[in-house]
C-alpha positions in Angstrom: 0.0 0.0 0.0 1.5 3.3 -1.0 1.1 6.6 0.8 -1.8 7.9 -1.3 -3.7 4.7 -0.7 -3.1 4.9 3.0 -4.3 8.5 3.1 -7.4 7.6 1.1 -8.2 4.7 3.5 -7.7 7.0 6.5 -9.9 9.8 5.1 -12.6 7.3 4.1 -12.6 5.8 7.5 -13.0 9.3 9.0 -15.8 10.1 6.6 -17.6 6.9 7.6 -17.2 7.6 11.3 -18.5 11.2 10.9 -21.5 10.1 8.8 -22.4 7.6 11.5 -22.2 10.4 14.0 -24.6 12.5 11.9 -27.0 9.5 11.2 -27.2 8.7 14.9 -28.1 12.3 15.8 -25.1 12.8 18.0 -24.4 16.4 17.0 -25.2 18.4 20.1 -26.0 21.6 18.3 -26.5 23.1 14.8 -23.0 24.5 14.9 -21.5 21.1 15.6 -23.7 19.6 12.8 -22.4 22.3 10.4 -18.8 21.6 11.5 -19.2 17.8 11.0 -20.7 18.4 7.5 -17.9 20.8 6.6 -15.3 18.2 7.7 -17.0 15.5 5.6 -17.1 17.8 2.6 -13.4 18.7 3.0 -12.3 15.0 3.4 -14.4 14.1 0.4 -12.7 16.8 -1.7 -9.3 15.5 -0.5 -10.3 11.9 -1.5 -11.3 13.1 -4.9 -8.0 14.9 -5.4 -6.1 11.7 -4.4 -8.1 9.6 -6.8 -7.5 12.1 -9.6 -3.8 12.1 -8.8 -3.6 8.3 -8.8 -5.5 8.0 -12.1 -3.2 10.7 -13.7 -0.1 8.9 -12.4 -1.3 5.5 -13.8 -1.9 7.1 -17.2 1.6 8.7 -17.1 0.0 12.2 -17.1 1.7 13.2 -13.8 5.4 13.7 -13.8 7.5 15.0 -10.9 9.2 18.3 -11.7 12.5 17.1 -10.1 
C-alpha cells in the first residue's frame, strides 16, 4: 500500500465515522452539525484529489518536476 492509498483509506474511515455520528443524531448543536458536515465535505474533496492524482499517475500524465 502506498502513501496515497493509506491516506485515502484513513480519510474514508474518518468520513464513515462522521457520517455515522450524523446519522445517529449525536451532534449536540446546529453549529456542531455544520462543523461535521464541513469536515465530511473537505475530506471528500481530498479523497477526490487523491483519486484524480492516482489516475493521472497511472496514465503517465503526472510527472515529478525534479
